[in-house]
N, C-alpha and C positions, 0 to 999 in steps of 0.2 A: 504493500500500500504506500510505500515511500514515494513511488513515482507520482502518485496523485498529490501527496502532501507537498512534495518539492515543487511540482507544477503550480500548486495553489499559492505557495510562498512567492514564487516568481511573479505570479499575477498580482500579488499584493504590492509589489514594487512598481506596478504599472497603473495604479488606480487613478492617476491623473488623466489617463486616456480612456474615455468611455468605450469607444469603438473597439479598441484593442482588447479590453476585458471581455466584450461580447464575443469576439472571434476566439479568444483563449478558452472561454467556457464551452463554446461549440467544439473546439478541438478536444477538450477534456471528455465531453460526451462521446465523441467518436472513439477516443482511446478506450473508454469504459466498455462500449459495445463490442469493440474488436476483441477484448479479452475473454468474452463469454463463449469460447469455442473449444473447451477441453472437458475432460471427464474426471478431473480431480475432485475429491470430496473437500479437501482443504488446500488452499494455495496462497501465494504471496506471504509466506511465513517469514517472521523475523521481527526483532525489536518489540516483543510482546504484542505483536499484531498478526492477525491471520484472518482470512475470510473463507466462508463456504458459500454455497449457492444462495442461501437465505440472506446473509449479510451483503453479498455482492449485488443482489437485485436491489436492495434498499440503498446501497451506495450509488448505484447508477441512477436510481430515482431521485436521490438528493441532488446529484450534479445536474440532472435534467431540469428539476424544478428551480434550482438557483439560477440556471442559465435563463429560463423563461421569466423569472422574477426581474432580472436586469433588463431584458427586452421589453417587459410590460411597464417598466417604471421610467419611461422616457420623459414623463412630466417633471421628474426630479431634475433631469439634465436641462430641460427646457426652461424651468424656473430658476435654475442655478441654486438649488436648495441643498447646499453642502454635498455635492456629488462625490467628492473624494471620501468623505466620511461614510456615505451611504454604501459605496462599493466596498470599502474596507470592512464594514460590519457584515455585509453579505458574504464576503470571502472568509472572514473569521468563523461565521456560522457554518459555512460549508466544511471548513477544516475540522471543526468540532464534531460535526455529524459523521465525517469519514472516520475520525478516531473512535467515535462511539460504536459504530457498526463493525469496526475491524478489531475491537479489543478482545483478547482471549483471557483477560484477567478481570474478575468481578469488580475489584476496587478501581481499576483503570476505567472500566465501563461506567461505574458510578460517578467518578469525577467528570468524565466526558459528558455523561447524561445530564448532570447538573449544570455543567458549563454552558450548555445550549440555551439555558434560561437568560443569560446575560445579554448576548447579542439580540435575542428576541425582545427583551425589555427595552433595549436601546432603540430598536426599530419602532416600537410602539410609542415611546416617549418622544423620540426625536422627529419622526415623520408622520405621526398620527394626525387625525383631522380635528377632533374636538377637544376642549379642555378636560372632558371626562376621561381622556386617555390615561391620566395619572391614576385615577381610581382603578381603571381596568388593569394597568400594569401592576399595581399593588395587589389586587385580587389574585392575579396570576402568580406573582412572586410568593405570596404567603400560602396559597393553596399548595403549590408545588413543594416549597421548602418544608412546610409542616408535615407533609406526608413522606418526605424523603429522608428525614433524620432517623426514623425507625429502621429504614432500609440499611443505613450505614451501621447502626448498632447490630443488626442481624448479620451483616457481612463480617464484622469484627468478631462476633461470636463464632461464626462458621470457621474463620481463620484460627481462632484459639483452639477449637476442638479438633480440626483436621490438619492444620499446618500448611494449608494451601488454598488459594482462591482461583486456581486455574480452572477454566470452564471445562476443558477437555477431561481433566482428571476427575472432577466431581460428577460429571454427567455420564462418563463412559463406564463407570463402575470400577476403575483402577483402584480408587480409594475405597469404593464400596459404601459410600456414605449415603444415608437416608435420614433426613431430619424428621422427627416425629413431634417436634415442639409446636404447639398451637400458637404460642406467642410469637415465635420467630417467623412462622408462616404468614400470619396476618401483617406483621411488621414489613416483611419483604414484599408482599403482594400489594399493599396499600398504595405505595408510591406509583406503581404502574397503573393502578385503577384510576388514580387522579389524572395521570397524564393521558390516559386512553381517550376520553374520560368516561367513567361509568356514570350511569344515572345516579343522582344525589351528590356526586362529586363534580358536577359539570358546570357549576355556576360561573366559574371563571372564564369558560370558553366563549360564550356569546359576547360577553363584554370585551374580551380581548380581540375577537374578530371584528366587531363593529367599529372599534376605535383604531385598529391597526391600519397602516397604509396597505395598498394592494400587495406589495411584496411581503409584508408581514402575514397577511391573511393567506397568501398562497403557500408560504413555507410552513405555516402553522397547520393548515389543513393537509398539505401535501406530504410533509415529512415528520414534523414534530409529534403529531398524534400517533404516528407509527412507532415511535420510541416506546410507548407503553406496550403495544402488542409484541414488539421485538423483545423487550425486557421480560415479559411473561413467558415467552417461548424459552428464553434462556434460564429462567429461575424456577419454573414449575417442576422441572425434572429433579431438582434437589428436594422438593417437598411433595413428591408424587403420592405418597401414602396419605398424608394429611389432606391433600387436595381432593382425593376421592371422597372424603367425608363431607367436604364443604362445597363441592362443585355445584350442588343444587342451589346454593345461595346465589352464586354468581350468575348461573344460567337464568334464574328467576328474575334477578335484578336487571340483567342485560336485555332479556326479551320483553318483560312487562314494562320496564323503563323505556325501552324503545317504542312501545305502543303509546305510552303516555306522552313522550316527546313528539311523536308523530301527530298526536292530537293538538299539541301546543303549536306545531308548525302551521296548522290550518288556521290559526288566528294571528299569525305574524303579519305585520304590514311593512316591516323593514326587510329588504331583499337579502342583505348580508346576514341578518339575524336568522332568517329562515334557512339559508344554506348552512349556517353554523349549527343550528339545532339538528338539521338532518344528519350532520356528521355524528352526533351522539347516538342517533338511532342506528346508523350503520355499524358503529363501533360496538354497540350492545350485542349485535349478532356475531361479530368477530370474537368478542370475549367469550360468548357461549361456546363457539366452536373450539376455542383454545383450551378452556378448562375441562372439557370432556376428554381431552388428551387422546384423540384418535387421529389416524392418518388423514381421513377426509376433512376433519376439522382444521388440522394444521395447514394442509394445502389450500383449502378454501379461504382460510383467514389471510394467508399471504397474498393470494390472488386478489381478494377484496381490498386489502390494504393498498396494493399497487393501483388497482382500478379506481378506488375512491380517491387516492392521492392525485391522480391525473384529472378525474372528473370534477371534484370539488374545487381544485385549484383553477380549472378553466371557468367554472361558474363564478368564482370570485373575481376573475379577470373580466368577465362579461359585466358583472355588477359594477365594477369600477369604471368600465367604459360608459355605462349609462350615467353614472354619477358625474363623470367629467363633463358630459354634455348637458345634463339637466340640472345638476347641482343638488340632486336629491336621490336617496335610495328608496323612497317610499313607493310601494306598489300602487298606491292611489294616484300618485302624481305621474309615475313613469308608465302610464298605460299607452296602448296603441303604438308600441315600438316598431311594429311591422310597417306602419305608415312613415315613421321617422327614419328608421334604420332597416330597410328591407333586406339588405345584404347580410345582416347579422341574424336574421330569422333562422337560417340553416344551422348556424353554430349553436344558437339557443336550443334548437330541436335536438341536435346530436348529443349535446352535453346533458340535457334534461333526460333524454332516453338512457344515458349512462347512469344518471343518478337514481332512476327507478329500476335499474337492472333489466333493461329491455335488450333483446338480441339485436345486433351481434356483439354487444359490449363485453369487456372482460368481467364486469361486475356480475353478469348473468352466470358465468361459469363458476365464479367464486361463491355466489349465494346458493347455487344448487348444491355445491359440495358442503357448505355450512348447514343447509337445511337437512341434507341426508345425515350428517353427523349428529345434529341435535335431536332429530326425530328418532334415530336409531337408539339414542340414549334413553328417551322417554316418549312414549306415544301421547302422553297428556299435554305435551307442549305444542302439539300440532295446531291447535286452534289459535294460540297466541302468535305463533310464527306466521300463520295465514293472515291474521289481523295486521301484523307488522308489515308484511309485503303489500297488503291492500292499501293501508294508510300511507305508506311511502309513495305509492303511485298517486294517491289522492293529493298529497301536498305538493308533489312535483308538478302534476298537471295544473293544480291551482296556481302555482307560481308562473308557469308558462302561459296559461290562458289569460291571466290577469295582466301580465306584463306586455304580451304581444298584441292582444286584441283590445278593441274599444277606441274611444276618441282620445287623441293625443292632446297634450297640454297646449292650450291656445296661446299662451305667452311665449311659446317657442317660435322664434322667427326663422332660424335656419340651423341646420345640423349636418355635420360630416358623417356620412354613412359608415365610414371605416377607412383606416389607413393600412398600408402594406404591412407594417410591423405588427399591427393588431391581428391581421389575418394570419401572419406567420405564427404568432404565439398560439392562436386558437387551433391552427392546423397541427402544431406540435403537441397539443393536448389531445386532439381528437383522433389522429392517426394511430398512435400506439393503443389507445383505448379500444378502438374498433378492429384493429388488425391482429393483435396478439392472440385473440381467441382462435385464430387459424392454427396456431401451434399450441393449443391448449393441452393436448395430451403430453407434450414434451415438458411443459411447465409443471404439470401435476406430477410427472414421474421423477423430475430432477430434484424436487424439494425433499 
């Protein structure tokens, strides 16, 4: 992974040139995609770093989303709003994400996991829209830090009893360790539940999304929420015996919480708030598939995390384009967008179809795997899963129909239908989302 980190450090020295950073991030995406052509279970070993297919997929997703963030934030360059600082924060965030996903030591993973909070907080406070961004940043900071301190205590306890925090040794059975402590199980899992976020721990997410700039919303939905799912995959193997006793709690909270959140989405009038709440509903299903600890659940969770990262990031990008033209994110004001921006109607439709897991999107394949996993665990959950799928289609169609149809705002004199860079960003979200299902069998077999 050093080649990515060194390339990232080189780009940090070129932050005064916006176009050069864009080209450099495109090259990094190309490098990442070229390396996914071998059959090793673990590769790029060295310096306490290593990646397998799971972490490498998420590293490529991180580079992809950060590249699109820079392309979609041209208004920062246009307004001259501390461009150098903005690019520096984005590149630091990318470096931290690469370190997090390539860590083979639990303590290094914890430090990198927590470090991602600082650039995100700077993005919200520095380039957010409203004065309420301070409250949103504090909410996010305290929710995450409050839940993460018990995880550190749990990892130190694990090191004291076993003498190692190496993921490979603890999960492969070389040490043969299986923790049966209820206290350390809940301490370890809580930090990732808040980051995911699970229903009841999600209050920081809508605030952070609404107040963040478009780059902050894109990386928060696209990558940072995936840290919770990735951490659960890495830590649940250490507590598999205890997890069997309590997985019903997490499945119930994930599925029923997703249904409640879906109903809340139906009464949202803020476009960004609706997309943010929909992330909680999707992540509830991902959590249910993970804690059941089956092959279908794990594969489906990873596929949904990638698909949701692309889809929700694209929707936030579209919401920002509407905000830049109309000055409002309200669905009551931004009606009739087909009359104002007819060219964007196709991208709205493609990304909305992805959000409701319609074919041929990647989300469909992932949700089918997750539903198979959860229903095979308990037949009683079938009704709740059906309601979750139905209501997710309801609020997605509600957002699409309310924003695209109707009479547009009379005060709007003229409006640009779309720029080349905006079409490029939306294309880079939609193409992987709809094309990767062609190789669905390969994705499910490799993980």
